[in-house]
C-alpha positions in Angstrom: 15.3 2.9 5.6 13.7 0.7 2.9 13.0 -2.9 3.7 12.0 -5.3 1.0 11.3 -8.9 0.1 13.0 -10.3 -2.9 13.3 -13.6 -4.8 16.6 -15.2 -5.7 17.6 -18.8 -6.2 14.1 -20.1 -5.6 14.0 -18.4 -2.2 12.2 -15.4 -0.9 14.3 -13.3 1.5 14.3 -10.0 3.3 16.8 -7.3 2.8 17.5 -3.6 3.3 18.2 -1.3 0.3 21.4 0.7 0.5 21.4 4.4 0.4 22.0 4.6 -3.3 19.1 2.3 -4.0 21.1 -0.1 -6.2 22.1 -2.8 -3.8 20.2 -5.1 -1.5 21.9 -6.1 1.8 20.4 -9.4 2.9 19.5 -9.3 6.6 21.0 -12.7 7.0 24.4 -11.2 6.0 24.0 -9.0 9.1 23.2 -11.9 11.4 19.4 -11.6 11.4 17.5 -14.8 10.7 13.9 -13.6 10.2 12.6 -15.7 7.3 9.9 -13.2 6.2 9.0 -9.6 6.5 6.1 -10.5 8.7 8.4 -12.3 11.2 10.8 -9.3 11.1 7.9 -6.9 12.0 6.8 -9.2 14.8 10.1 -9.8 16.5 12.7 -7.2 15.4 14.3 -5.2 18.2 15.3 -1.5 18.1 19.0 -2.5 18.2 18.4 -4.7 15.2 16.7 -1.9 13.3 19.6 0.4 14.1 21.9 -2.3 12.7 19.9 -2.3 9.5 19.9 1.5 9.3 23.6 1.7 9.7 24.2 -1.0 7.1 22.1 0.8 4.6 24.3 4.0 5.1 27.6 2.1 5.0 29.2 2.3 1.5 31.7 -0.4 2.4 29.1 -3.1 2.8 28.5 -5.1 -0.4 25.2 -6.4 -1.5 23.1 -8.0 -4.3 22.4 -5.7 -7.3 18.8 -4.7 -7.0 18.3 -5.0 -10.8 19.2 -8.8 -10.7 16.6 -10.1 -8.2 13.0 -11.1 -8.6 10.6 -8.5 -7.3 8.2 -9.5 -4.5 5.7 -7.4 -2.6 7.1 -6.4 0.8 4.4 -8.5 2.6 3.5 -11.0 -0.2 0.9 -12.9 1.8 -0.7 -10.8 4.4 -2.0 -12.9 7.4 -5.2 -10.8 7.6 -7.3 -9.0 5.1 -6.2 -5.4 4.4 -8.2 -2.8 6.2 -9.3 -0.1 3.8 -10.9 3.3 4.0 -13.6 4.3 1.6 -14.4 7.9 0.6 -11.5 9.5 2.5 -10.9 12.4 0.0 -13.6 14.9 -0.9 -12.9 14.9 -4.6 -13.3 11.1 -4.7 -16.6 11.3 -2.9 -17.8 13.8 -5.5 -16.7 11.7 -8.5 -18.1 8.5 -7.1 -21.5 10.3 -6.6 -21.5 11.5 -10.2 -20.7 8.0 -11.5 -23.6 6.5 -9.5 -26.0 9.4 -10.3 -26.4 10.1 -6.5 -26.2 13.2 -4.4 -22.9 13.9 -2.6 -23.1 12.6 0.9 -20.1 13.5 3.1 -19.4 10.8 5.7 -19.8 11.7 9.4 -17.8 8.6 10.3 -14.9 6.8 8.6 -16.0 4.1 6.2 -14.1 0.8 6.7 -14.0 -2.3 4.6 -11.6 -5.2 4.1 -9.8 -6.5 1.0 -8.9 -10.2 0.7 -5.3 -10.7 -0.6 -4.2 -14.2 -1.3 -0.9 -12.9 -2.7 0.0 -9.3 -3.4 1.3 -8.3 -6.8 4.8 -6.9 -6.8 6.2 -3.9 -8.5 6.5 -4.8 -12.2 3.9 -7.6 -11.8 0.6 -7.9 -13.6 -2.8 -6.7 -12.7 -5.2 -9.5 -13.6 -8.2 -8.4 -15.6 -11.5 -10.3 -15.6 -13.4 -9.2 -18.7 -15.8 -12.0 -18.3 -16.7 -10.7 -14.8 -16.3 -6.9 -15.2 -15.1 -4.6 -17.9 -15.0 -1.6 -15.5 -11.5 -2.2 -14.1 -10.2 0.8 -12.1 -7.1 1.9 -10.2 -6.8 3.6 -6.8 -3.4 4.7 -5.5 -3.2 4.7 -1.7 -0.7 5.2 1.0 -0.7 2.0 3.1 0.3 2.0 6.8 2.0 -1.1 8.4 1.3 -1.6 12.1 4.5 -2.4 14.0 3.2 -3.8 17.2 -0.1 -4.9 18.6 -2.3 -1.8 19.1 -5.2 -1.7 21.4 -6.8 1.5 22.9 -4.1 3.7 21.4 -4.7 7.5 21.9 -4.4 9.5 18.7 -1.3 11.4 20.0 0.6 8.1 20.4 -0.3 6.5 17.1 3.1 7.2 15.6 4.7 4.8 18.1 2.7 1.9 16.6 3.6 2.5 12.9 6.3 0.3 11.5 6.3 2.0 8.1 4.6 2.8 4.9 4.2 1.3 1.4 2.1 1.9 -1.7 -1.0 -0.1 -2.4 -3.1 0.0 -5.6 -6.7 -0.8 -4.5 -7.7 -2.2 -7.9 -11.5 -2.3 -8.2 -14.1 -3.9 -10.4 -16.8 -1.2 -10.4 -19.6 -3.2 -11.9 -19.1 -6.0 -9.3 -19.1 -3.3 -6.5 -22.4 -2.0 -7.7 -24.0 -5.4 -8.3 -23.2 -6.7 -4.9 -23.8 -3.3 -3.1 -20.6 -3.6 -1.1 -16.8 -3.5 -1.9 -15.5 -6.9 -0.8 -15.8 -9.0 -3.9 -15.1 -6.3 -6.4 -11.9 -5.4 -4.7 -10.6 -8.9 -3.7 -10.1 -10.7 -7.0 -6.7 -12.4 -7.3 -4.2 -9.9 -8.8 -6.1 -6.9 -7.5 -3.6 -5.8 -4.8 -0.3 -4.5 -6.2 1.9 -3.4 -3.3 5.4 -2.1 -2.9 8.0 -1.8 -4.0 9.2 -1.8 -0.3 8.4 -0.6 3.2 9.9 2.7 4.2 10.2 2.8 8.0 8.2 5.4 9.9 11.3 7.2 11.2 11.9 8.6 7.7 8.9 10.9 8.0 7.5 13.7 10.0 4.3 12.8 11.7 1.5 13.5 10.9 2.1 13.1 7.2 1.8 15.4 4.2 2.8 13.4 1.2 2.0 13.7 -2.5 -0.1 10.9 -3.9 -0.4 10.5 -7.7 -1.2 8.1 -10.5 -0.1 7.9 -14.1 -1.8 5.7 -16.7 0.2 5.3 -19.8 2.2 8.3 -18.7 -0.9 10.6 -18.2 -1.4 12.1 -14.8 -4.7 11.0 -13.5 -4.6 11.4 -9.7 -2.7 14.2 -7.8 -3.4 15.0 -4.2 -1.7 15.1 -0.7 -2.3 12.9 2.3 -3.0 16.0 4.3 -6.3 16.2 2.4 -7.6 13.0 3.9 -10.9 13.5 5.8 -10.0 11.0 8.5 -6.3 11.2 9.2 -4.1 8.3 10.3 -4.1 9.1 14.0 -7.9 9.2 14.1 -8.2 6.0 12.1 -5.8 3.9 14.2 -7.1 5.3 17.5 -10.7 4.6 16.4 -10.1 1.1 15.2 -7.9 0.1 18.2 -10.7 1.3 20.5 -12.7 -1.7 19.4 -10.3 -4.4 18.4 -6.6 -5.1 18.5 -4.6 -4.2 15.4 -2.1 -7.0 15.2 1.5 -6.3 14.2 1.8 -6.5 10.5 -1.7 -5.2 9.8 -2.0 -3.2 6.6 -4.3 -0.2 6.5 -4.9 1.4 3.1 -5.9 5.0 3.8 -8.1 5.8 0.8 -7.7 7.2 -2.7 -8.1 10.8 -4.0 -10.1 11.9 -7.0 -9.0 11.1 -10.5 -9.9 7.4 -10.8 -11.2 6.0 -14.1 -14.9 6.2 -13.2 -14.4 9.9 -12.3 -14.3 11.3 -15.8 -17.5 12.5 -17.5 -16.8 9.6 -19.9 -15.3 7.0 -17.6 -11.8 5.7 -18.6 -11.4 2.2 -17.2 -8.2 0.2 -17.5 -7.6 -2.0 -20.6 -5.2 -4.8 -21.2 -1.7 -3.5 -21.8 -2.2 -0.3 -19.8 0.7 0.7 -17.5 -0.3 2.1 -14.1 2.2 4.0 -12.0 1.3 4.7 -8.4 3.5 7.3 -6.7 3.7 8.4 -3.1 6.2 11.1 -2.2 9.0 9.8 0.0 7.9 6.1 -0.5 8.5 5.4 -4.2 6.8 4.3 -7.3 4.8 1.1 -7.9 4.4 0.2 -11.6 2.2 -2.5 -13.0 0.8 -3.6 -16.3 -2.8 -4.8 -16.9 -2.9 -8.3 -18.2 
């Protein structure tokens, strides 16, 4: 089931995409009154989720043409910073070391950082460039996990019970700022640096643990191509480890790291330029397309 936030008549609403992918069924048309995706994640019941699943499959239920609405990131204004994993694919570790002129250092423990998101960029929206701050603008396609209920001290074998669904996140990065400040936060948190979407696909659509293709195209050229099974630290480990120390609140977004093939990874780095079209694809989730502005 694909749940999305959309804009129509000066209002942001939540809907479910029908099976054909061409109609949005507003949740309010089904008697649900959640004003936002965050509120739905917090309070939706299993019976209500089944109602939405059945509506998405029912060809007799009318809806709003998807092509006519304004696109919005599924969780447009996250209530907490996004939790991100760094260096979670071997080939990305290698290319990062080459770019920095350092030796390859494989992490013994997962590397976590956070990403400030004032407002996420939707599918079709613009990635803001800041040439006055950093001309080394880069892309990172990542599978993002949405936590469905408060998670504390969750054993790895039960992690699937706490996942609401998955979306795509482009962890846009300003590489010079990252190097200058010796940490990730500022260089990854500029306004317009978090494209997300186009929707959330609920966890029941996938076998767990996951093995999904992750790829990126820039102006139609394939740049990244990997599978989530290649992660060093898999989702069960990540959620179990994080929840051992603090509560992952419902609605928390965890970006699981990017594979090799980013712009800084080439022998001659190829950073994003104004007008470039970036397509982030995750198998079974969808495609997130944005233009650099």
